[in-house]
Every structure is written in structure tokens, then in C-alpha cells.
DRENDO-1510 file (C-alpha; in Angstrom, 1 decimal, always signed):
<recs>
REC; n; res; u; v; w
REC; 1; UNK; +139.0; -4.6; -20.8 .
REC; 2; UNK; +142.6; -4.1; -21.1 .
REC; 3; UNK; +145.4; -4.7; -18.6 .
REC; 4; UNK; +145.1; -7.9; -17.1 .
REC; 5; UNK; +142.9; -10.1; -15.0 .
REC; 6; UNK; +141.3; -8.7; -11.6 .
REC; 7; UNK; +139.2; -9.8; -8.8 .
REC; 8; UNK; +137.0; -7.4; -6.9 .
REC; 9; UNK; +136.1; -8.5; -3.4 .
REC; 10; UNK; +133.2; -6.5; -1.6 .
REC; 11; UNK; +132.4; -7.1; +2.1 .
REC; 12; UNK; +128.7; -8.1; +2.1 .
REC; 13; UNK; +127.8; -9.8; -1.1 .
REC; 14; UNK; +131.2; -10.5; -2.4 .
REC; 15; UNK; +131.4; -10.0; -6.1 .
REC; 16; UNK; +134.8; -10.7; -8.1 .
REC; 17; UNK; +134.4; -9.0; -11.6 .
REC; 18; UNK; +137.3; -9.5; -14.0 .
REC; 19; UNK; +138.1; -9.2; -17.6 .
REC; 20; UNK; +140.3; -10.4; -20.0 .
REC; 21; UNK; +140.6; -9.5; -23.8 .
REC; 22; UNK; +142.0; -11.3; -26.5 .
REC; 23; UNK; +144.5; -8.7; -27.5 .
REC; 24; UNK; +144.6; -6.6; -24.1 .
REC; 25; UNK; +146.0; -7.3; -20.7 .
REC; 26; UNK; +144.4; -9.7; -18.3 .
REC; 27; UNK; +142.0; -8.3; -15.7 .
REC; 28; UNK; +141.5; -8.9; -11.8 .
REC; 29; UNK; +138.8; -10.4; -10.3 .
REC; 30; UNK; +135.8; -8.3; -9.0 .
REC; 31; UNK; +134.5; -9.5; -5.6 .
REC; 32; UNK; +131.4; -8.5; -3.7 .
REC; 33; UNK; +130.5; -9.2; +0.0 .
REC; 34; UNK; +126.9; -9.3; +1.3 .
REC; 35; UNK; +126.0; -10.0; +4.6 .
REC; 36; UNK; +123.8; -13.0; +5.8 .
REC; 37; UNK; +124.0; -12.6; +9.4 .
REC; 38; UNK; +124.0; -10.1; +12.2 .
REC; 39; UNK; +126.6; -7.4; +11.7 .
REC; 40; UNK; +128.6; -9.0; +14.4 .
REC; 41; UNK; +129.1; -12.5; +12.9 .
REC; 42; UNK; +132.3; -13.8; +11.2 .
REC; 43; UNK; +133.2; -13.8; +7.6 .
REC; 44; UNK; +131.4; -17.2; +7.4 .
REC; 45; UNK; +128.2; -15.4; +7.6 .
REC; 46; UNK; +129.0; -13.2; +4.1 .
REC; 47; UNK; +127.9; -14.4; +0.6 .
REC; 48; UNK; +130.3; -13.7; -2.1 .
REC; 49; UNK; +129.4; -12.8; -5.6 .
REC; 50; UNK; +132.2; -12.6; -8.3 .
REC; 51; UNK; +132.7; -11.6; -11.6 .
REC; 52; UNK; +135.4; -12.9; -14.0 .
REC; 53; UNK; +135.8; -11.9; -17.4 .
REC; 54; UNK; +138.2; -14.7; -18.7 .
REC; 55; UNK; +139.9; -14.2; -22.2 .
REC; 56; UNK; +138.3; -16.6; -24.5 .
REC; 57; UNK; +137.6; -19.4; -22.0 .
REC; 58; UNK; +137.5; -22.3; -24.4 .
REC; 59; UNK; +137.6; -26.1; -24.1 .
REC; 60; UNK; +141.3; -26.0; -25.3 .
REC; 61; UNK; +142.1; -23.8; -22.4 .
REC; 62; UNK; +140.2; -25.4; -19.6 .
REC; 63; UNK; +141.8; -28.7; -20.6 .
REC; 64; UNK; +145.3; -27.2; -19.7 .
REC; 65; UNK; +145.9; -28.5; -15.9 .
REC; 66; UNK; +147.9; -25.6; -15.0 .
REC; 67; UNK; +144.7; -23.2; -16.3 .
REC; 68; UNK; +142.1; -25.5; -14.6 .
REC; 69; UNK; +144.0; -25.6; -11.2 .
REC; 70; UNK; +143.8; -21.7; -11.0 .
REC; 71; UNK; +140.5; -21.4; -12.2 .
REC; 72; UNK; +139.0; -24.0; -9.7 .
REC; 73; UNK; +140.8; -22.3; -7.0 .
REC; 74; UNK; +139.2; -18.9; -7.8 .
REC; 75; UNK; +135.7; -20.4; -8.0 .
REC; 76; UNK; +136.0; -22.1; -4.8 .
REC; 77; UNK; +136.3; -18.8; -3.0 .
REC; 78; UNK; +132.8; -17.3; -4.4 .
REC; 79; UNK; +129.2; -18.4; -3.6 .
REC; 80; UNK; +128.4; -17.0; -7.3 .
REC; 81; UNK; +130.7; -16.1; -10.0 .
REC; 82; UNK; +129.8; -14.6; -13.3 .
REC; 83; UNK; +132.1; -15.7; -16.2 .
REC; 84; UNK; +132.2; -13.9; -19.2 .
REC; 85; UNK; +133.8; -14.3; -22.5 .
REC; 86; UNK; +133.1; -17.9; -22.5 .
REC; 87; UNK; +133.5; -19.6; -26.1 .
REC; 88; UNK; +131.8; -22.8; -25.8 .
REC; 89; UNK; +129.9; -23.9; -29.0 .
REC; 90; UNK; +130.5; -27.5; -28.2 .
REC; 91; UNK; +129.0; -27.3; -24.8 .
REC; 92; UNK; +131.7; -29.4; -23.0 .
REC; 93; UNK; +133.9; -26.5; -21.4 .
REC; 94; UNK; +131.7; -25.7; -18.4 .
REC; 95; UNK; +130.9; -29.4; -17.6 .
REC; 96; UNK; +134.9; -30.2; -17.7 .
REC; 97; UNK; +135.1; -27.0; -15.3 .
REC; 98; UNK; +132.4; -28.0; -12.9 .
REC; 99; UNK; +133.7; -31.6; -12.6 .
REC; 100; UNK; +137.3; -30.7; -11.5 .
REC; 101; UNK; +135.7; -28.0; -9.2 .
REC; 102; UNK; +133.4; -30.4; -7.6 .
REC; 103; UNK; +136.0; -33.4; -7.1 .
REC; 104; UNK; +138.8; -30.9; -5.7 .
REC; 105; UNK; +136.4; -28.9; -3.6 .
REC; 106; UNK; +134.0; -31.5; -2.4 .
REC; 107; UNK; +133.9; -29.9; +1.2 .
REC; 108; UNK; +132.4; -26.5; -0.1 .
REC; 109; UNK; +130.4; -27.7; -2.9 .
REC; 110; UNK; +128.3; -28.9; -4.7 .
REC; 111; UNK; +128.8; -26.3; -7.4 .
REC; 112; UNK; +126.5; -26.2; -10.5 .
REC; 113; UNK; +126.1; -23.8; -13.4 .
REC; 114; UNK; +123.6; -21.7; -15.1 .
REC; 115; UNK; +124.6; -20.8; -18.9 .
REC; 116; UNK; +123.2; -18.4; -21.4 .
REC; 117; UNK; +122.7; -19.3; -25.0 .
REC; 118; UNK; +125.6; -18.2; -27.6 .
REC; 119; UNK; +125.4; -14.3; -27.6 .
REC; 120; UNK; +126.6; -11.8; -30.3 .
REC; 121; UNK; +126.2; -10.5; -33.7 .
REC; 122; UNK; +128.4; -12.5; -35.9 .
REC; 123; UNK; +130.5; -15.8; -36.1 .
REC; 124; UNK; +132.0; -14.8; -32.9 .
REC; 125; UNK; +129.7; -15.7; -30.0 .
REC; 126; UNK; +130.2; -15.5; -26.3 .
REC; 127; UNK; +128.3; -17.0; -23.3 .
REC; 128; UNK; +127.4; -15.6; -19.7 .
REC; 129; UNK; +128.0; -18.5; -17.1 .
REC; 130; UNK; +126.9; -18.3; -13.4 .
REC; 131; UNK; +128.9; -20.8; -11.4 .
REC; 132; UNK; +127.2; -21.1; -8.0 .
REC; 133; UNK; +127.4; -23.1; -4.6 .
REC; 134; UNK; +124.1; -24.9; -4.8 .
REC; 135; UNK; +124.0; -25.6; -0.9 .
REC; 136; UNK; +123.6; -21.9; -0.3 .
REC; 137; UNK; +121.8; -20.6; -3.2 .
REC; 138; UNK; +119.3; -21.6; -6.0 .
REC; 139; UNK; +118.4; -20.0; -9.4 .
REC; 140; UNK; +114.7; -19.0; -9.2 .
REC; 141; UNK; +114.4; -17.4; -12.6 .
REC; 142; UNK; +116.7; -16.4; -15.7 .
REC; 143; UNK; +116.2; -14.9; -19.2 .
REC; 144; UNK; +118.1; -13.1; -21.9 .
REC; 145; UNK; +117.2; -9.4; -22.1 .
REC; 146; UNK; +115.2; -8.6; -25.6 .
REC; 147; UNK; +117.4; -5.6; -27.1 .
REC; 148; UNK; +115.4; -5.3; -30.2 .
REC; 149; UNK; +112.4; -3.2; -29.1 .
REC; 150; UNK; +110.1; -1.3; -31.4 .
REC; 151; UNK; +111.5; +2.1; -31.7 .
REC; 152; UNK; +115.0; +1.3; -30.2 .
REC; 153; UNK; +118.1; +0.3; -31.8 .
REC; 154; UNK; +120.0; -3.0; -31.2 .
REC; 155; UNK; +122.6; -1.6; -28.6 .
REC; 156; UNK; +124.0; -4.6; -26.9 .
REC; 157; UNK; +126.7; -6.7; -28.8 .
REC; 158; UNK; +126.1; -9.3; -26.2 .
REC; 159; UNK; +122.6; -9.0; -24.6 .
REC; 160; UNK; +122.6; -9.0; -20.6 .
REC; 161; UNK; +121.4; -12.7; -19.4 .
REC; 162; UNK; +119.5; -11.7; -16.3 .
REC; 163; UNK; +119.3; -14.4; -13.1 .
REC; 164; UNK; +117.6; -14.4; -10.1 .
REC; 165; UNK; +119.2; -16.0; -7.1 .
REC; 166; UNK; +117.9; -16.9; -3.8 .
REC; 167; UNK; +120.2; -15.7; -0.9 .
REC; 168; UNK; +120.5; -16.9; +2.7 .
REC; 169; UNK; +119.4; -13.5; +4.2 .
REC; 170; UNK; +116.2; -12.9; +5.7 .
REC; 171; UNK; +116.5; -9.3; +5.0 .
REC; 172; UNK; +117.5; -9.8; +1.3 .
REC; 173; UNK; +115.8; -13.2; +0.1 .
REC; 174; UNK; +116.6; -12.7; -3.4 .
REC; 175; UNK; +118.7; -10.9; -5.8 .
REC; 176; UNK; +118.7; -10.2; -9.6 .
REC; 177; UNK; +122.1; -10.2; -11.3 .
REC; 178; UNK; +122.6; -8.5; -14.5 .
REC; 179; UNK; +126.0; -9.3; -16.1 .
REC; 180; UNK; +127.3; -7.2; -19.0 .
REC; 181; UNK; +130.3; -7.6; -21.3 .
REC; 182; UNK; +130.4; -4.4; -23.4 .
REC; 183; UNK; +131.8; -3.9; -26.9 .
REC; 184; UNK; +134.7; -1.6; -26.1 .
REC; 185; UNK; +134.0; +1.0; -28.9 .
REC; 186; UNK; +130.2; +1.1; -27.9 .
REC; 187; UNK; +130.8; +0.8; -24.2 .
REC; 188; UNK; +129.0; +4.1; -23.2 .
REC; 189; UNK; +125.9; +3.2; -25.2 .
REC; 190; UNK; +125.7; -0.1; -23.8 .
REC; 191; UNK; +126.1; +1.1; -20.2 .
REC; 192; UNK; +123.3; +3.8; -20.7 .
REC; 193; UNK; +121.1; +1.0; -22.3 .
REC; 194; UNK; +121.4; -0.8; -18.7 .
REC; 195; UNK; +118.8; +1.7; -17.5 .
REC; 196; UNK; +116.2; +0.3; -20.0 .
REC; 197; UNK; +117.3; -3.3; -18.7 .
REC; 198; UNK; +116.8; -2.1; -15.0 .
REC; 199; UNK; +113.2; -0.8; -15.9 .
REC; 200; UNK; +112.4; -4.2; -17.8 .
REC; 201; UNK; +113.7; -6.2; -14.6 .
REC; 202; UNK; +111.9; -4.2; -12.1 .
REC; 203; UNK; +108.7; -4.5; -14.0 .
REC; 204; UNK; +108.9; -8.1; -14.6 .
REC; 205; UNK; +110.2; -9.2; -11.2 .
REC; 206; UNK; +108.5; -6.5; -9.0 .
REC; 207; UNK; +111.6; -6.0; -7.1 .
REC; 208; UNK; +114.1; -3.1; -6.6 .
REC; 209; UNK; +117.2; -5.0; -5.7 .
REC; 210; UNK; +119.4; -5.2; -8.8 .
REC; 211; UNK; +123.2; -5.8; -9.3 .
REC; 212; UNK; +125.0; -4.9; -12.7 .
REC; 213; UNK; +128.3; -6.4; -12.8 .
REC; 214; UNK; +131.1; -7.2; -15.3 .
REC; 215; UNK; +133.7; -6.0; -17.8 .
REC; 216; UNK; +132.0; -2.3; -18.6 .
REC; 217; UNK; +135.3; -1.2; -20.3 .
REC; 218; UNK; +134.2; +1.8; -18.5 .
REC; 219; UNK; +137.4; +3.8; -18.5 .
REC; 220; UNK; +140.5; +5.2; -20.3 .
REC; 221; UNK; +140.4; +5.1; -24.0 .
REC; 222; UNK; +137.0; +3.5; -24.1 .
REC; 223; UNK; +134.8; +5.9; -21.9 .
REC; 224; UNK; +136.5; +9.1; -21.0 .
REC; 225; UNK; +135.9; +11.0; -17.5 .
REC; 226; UNK; +133.5; +13.4; -19.1 .
REC; 227; UNK; +131.6; +10.2; -20.6 .
REC; 228; UNK; +131.5; +8.6; -17.3 .
REC; 229; UNK; +129.9; +11.6; -15.6 .
REC; 230; UNK; +127.3; +11.8; -18.3 .
REC; 231; UNK; +126.1; +8.0; -17.9 .
REC; 232; UNK; +122.5; +7.6; -16.8 .
REC; 233; UNK; +123.4; +5.1; -13.9 .
REC; 234; UNK; +125.6; +7.8; -12.5 .
REC; 235; UNK; +123.4; +10.8; -13.0 .
REC; 236; UNK; +119.8; +8.8; -11.8 .
REC; 237; UNK; +119.7; +8.8; -8.1 .
REC; 238; UNK; +119.4; +5.3; -6.1 .
REC; 239; UNK; +122.4; +3.6; -8.3 .
REC; 240; UNK; +125.7; +3.0; -6.3 .
REC; 241; UNK; +128.9; +2.5; -7.9 .
REC; 242; UNK; +130.9; +0.0; -5.7 .
REC; 243; UNK; +134.1; +0.1; -7.6 .
REC; 244; UNK; +135.0; +3.8; -7.6 .
REC; 245; UNK; +136.6; +5.6; -10.2 .
REC; 246; UNK; +140.5; +5.4; -10.0 .
REC; 247; UNK; +140.5; +1.7; -9.0 .
REC; 248; UNK; +142.8; -0.4; -11.2 .
REC; 249; UNK; +140.8; -3.6; -12.2 .
REC; 250; UNK; +143.7; -4.6; -14.7 .
REC; 251; UNK; +146.8; -6.8; -14.1 .
REC; 252; UNK; +149.4; -5.0; -16.4 .
REC; 253; UNK; +151.6; -2.6; -14.5 .
REC; 254; UNK; +151.3; -0.5; -17.4 .
REC; 255; UNK; +147.7; +0.1; -17.5 .
REC; 256; UNK; +145.7; +1.5; -14.6 .
REC; 257; UNK; +141.9; +1.5; -15.8 .
REC; 258; UNK; +138.8; +1.1; -14.0 .
REC; 259; UNK; +137.3; -1.3; -16.7 .
REC; 260; UNK; +135.3; -3.6; -14.3 .
REC; 261; UNK; +132.4; -2.3; -12.2 .
REC; 262; UNK; +129.6; -3.5; -9.6 .
REC; 263; UNK; +126.6; -1.0; -9.6 .
REC; 264; UNK; +123.7; -2.1; -7.2 .
REC; 265; UNK; +120.3; -0.5; -6.9 .
REC; 266; UNK; +118.1; -0.9; -4.0 .
REC; 267; UNK; +118.5; +0.5; -0.5 .
REC; 268; UNK; +117.8; -2.9; +1.0 .
REC; 269; UNK; +120.6; -4.5; -1.2 .
REC; 270; UNK; +123.0; -1.4; -0.4 .
REC; 271; UNK; +122.5; -1.8; +3.1 .
REC; 272; UNK; +123.6; -5.7; +3.1 .
REC; 273; UNK; +126.8; -4.9; +1.3 .
REC; 274; UNK; +130.1; -5.4; +3.4 .
REC; 275; UNK; +132.2; -3.9; +0.8 .
REC; 276; UNK; +133.7; -4.4; -3.0 .
REC; 277; UNK; +137.0; -4.5; -4.4 .
REC; 278; UNK; +139.4; -5.5; -7.0 .
REC; 279; UNK; +141.5; -8.8; -6.3 .
REC; 280; UNK; +144.7; -9.3; -7.5 .
REC; 281; UNK; +144.6; -13.1; -7.9 .
REC; 282; UNK; +148.2; -13.2; -9.4 .
REC; 283; UNK; +149.6; -11.6; -6.4 .
REC; 284; UNK; +147.5; -14.3; -4.2 .
REC; 285; UNK; +149.0; -17.4; -6.2 .
REC; 286; UNK; +152.5; -15.8; -6.9 .
REC; 287; UNK; +152.4; -15.5; -10.6 .
REC; 288; UNK; +154.2; -12.7; -12.6 .
REC; 289; UNK; +152.5; -10.6; -15.1 .
REC; 290; UNK; +154.4; -12.6; -17.8 .
REC; 291; UNK; +153.0; -15.8; -16.4 .
REC; 292; UNK; +149.4; -14.8; -16.6 .
REC; 293; UNK; +149.8; -13.3; -20.1 .
REC; 294; UNK; +151.4; -16.6; -21.2 .
REC; 295; UNK; +149.0; -18.9; -19.2 .
REC; 296; UNK; +152.1; -20.6; -17.5 .
REC; 297; UNK; +150.2; -20.8; -14.1 .
REC; 298; UNK; +151.7; -23.4; -11.3 .
REC; 299; UNK; +149.4; -26.3; -10.6 .
REC; 300; UNK; +147.9; -27.3; -7.2 .
REC; 301; UNK; +149.6; -26.4; -4.2 .
REC; 302; UNK; +151.3; -23.6; -5.3 .
REC; 303; UNK; +149.3; -21.0; -3.8 .
REC; 304; UNK; +151.0; -18.1; -2.0 .
REC; 305; UNK; +149.9; -15.6; +0.6 .
REC; 306; UNK; +146.1; -14.9; +1.1 .
REC; 307; UNK; +143.5; -12.7; -0.2 .
REC; 308; UNK; +142.8; -9.6; +1.1 .
REC; 309; UNK; +140.4; -6.7; +0.5 .
REC; 310; UNK; +141.5; -3.8; -1.7 .
REC; 311; UNK; +142.8; -3.4; -5.1 .
</recs>
């Protein structure tokens, strides 16, 4: 995804998806809200699911106090966050992030993590990492989708890391999350291959409630409007695209692209969604585009304004 960091904020099941690229602008955070209590309840009855593609999240980056401070502020707002583009061959990056998150936000924690193995086709490898509030949700199962199957090509640059989480919701007691960070030049093929992932998940887990989320690179030069219309997940009934076309999921002012997406299947899950959007965390924190790009972020106590729904 090009254009900056962005957050998506849904209503019932909050999910914040954001993407950052090595050579591109930073993405916003995607946030989805899920309902956990009666419709008349306050926002405390909502469950927030977020997706955030942090450009090359390494130990070196997390070791910078200014960056670490911003990351823990963002993570503390979500019940589950899917981090993408985690570059962590040492295995030390996420423990450092979690340690600071749990130290600073003791009242809302504890927070735990679930990491995929390193995924990729070459020496460049990434991980998908779920950061979750373990007092509100538990990991019920997880596995890496096996891309190479007889008669089918290896499509995914980074295979989806599928995780099943419990939810504090009697109507929707569990949900399957399927994150995806596509290779830009192959975005269309990878998004279409999510239909095979959907068939695999619904067979293995005996469920119809599935959420796909992440940096799909699903717009602008990577996926034309015509190509978007031909996607299987758009043409097949039952799939709901919660981040509509035209929403800018980037931070850069010169870029207006809907790279990051949240797609849900299952009428039970869809009925529990309060909303979804891209959340502009730099605006929330009072950061300029130049500061975000340079990693010149303020430390704790510099939070400005408050998060609002919408892009």
C-alpha cells in the first residue's frame, strides 16, 4: 500500500487495518467495531478489531522510544490488532512491544500475541502478528493456509495466517480472522485466491463467519476499477466489503487510494458489525505527514484530540 498509515474504525467489531510500504507512503489504521451487548448499550459493549500494516516493523524500529510510544497507544485502543509487515527474524521485536504495552496500559490489559512463522518466497520474510487483550478474547485455533495444492499454482507471496478467536458475544461466540498483505504486482490474483481460503476455512472450522482484513493493495495502479469489479469476493453473494471504494486509506495528501480492506462473510457476523472506517492516527496524535514519514513521533503525553469514526 502506498500513501501512508491509516486506521479503519468499524462500529460493532472494530478493526483497524493500516499498511505501510518500504518505498511508499504510510497507511492509516483500519478499525472495525463488533457489538457484544444489546444495541442500546454504551460503546464499552463494543469489541474492536484493528488491522495495521507497519512498514518493516523491526527490532530497531521498536527500540526507538518515540515510535514505541505511538505503537502502544494505538494497540491499547483495540481488542485484537493484526500487524502486518513484521520483520522479526530474532523473535525479540514483539516481546519488547508487548512488554511496554503491558507496562503502560496495565488497567486495560493484559495483552498477548500470536505470531505466524516467517512467510515469503525469498530472503525477504514477513510475519503476521495478532496482538490481543487476553482478558476479553482467547485464541481457539490457528494455522497457515497451505497455498501449494495439486493442480493450483503458488499464488500468495505471504500465505494467510488464519486464527480463530473467542468473542464476548452470545450471538457470535467466535470469529475466524484471515489477514492478507498482498504483493502489489499480484494483488488481483491474491485477492481472488481468498475464495479458496474461504472454502478451506469453512470446511475445516464448520463456520460461515469469516473476516478478511489487511493491506490488499486493492486500488489505484495495483488494481483498476474494472479489475475490482471482477473480483470473486465482489461478484459472489454473501461477501460484505466494509471499507467501500473511494475511502482513502493512506496518510499522504497526494494519494487517495483504498488499498486496505475489511471483508466479512456470514450474516451473523455482519449483523453484529456496528461500523468500519479508516482512522487517521497522525491527526489524532497531532503529527504532520513529514513527521510520520521520518518516524519523528512525539513521546507519551503528546496525544491530541480524540479518535472519531470515519476516514
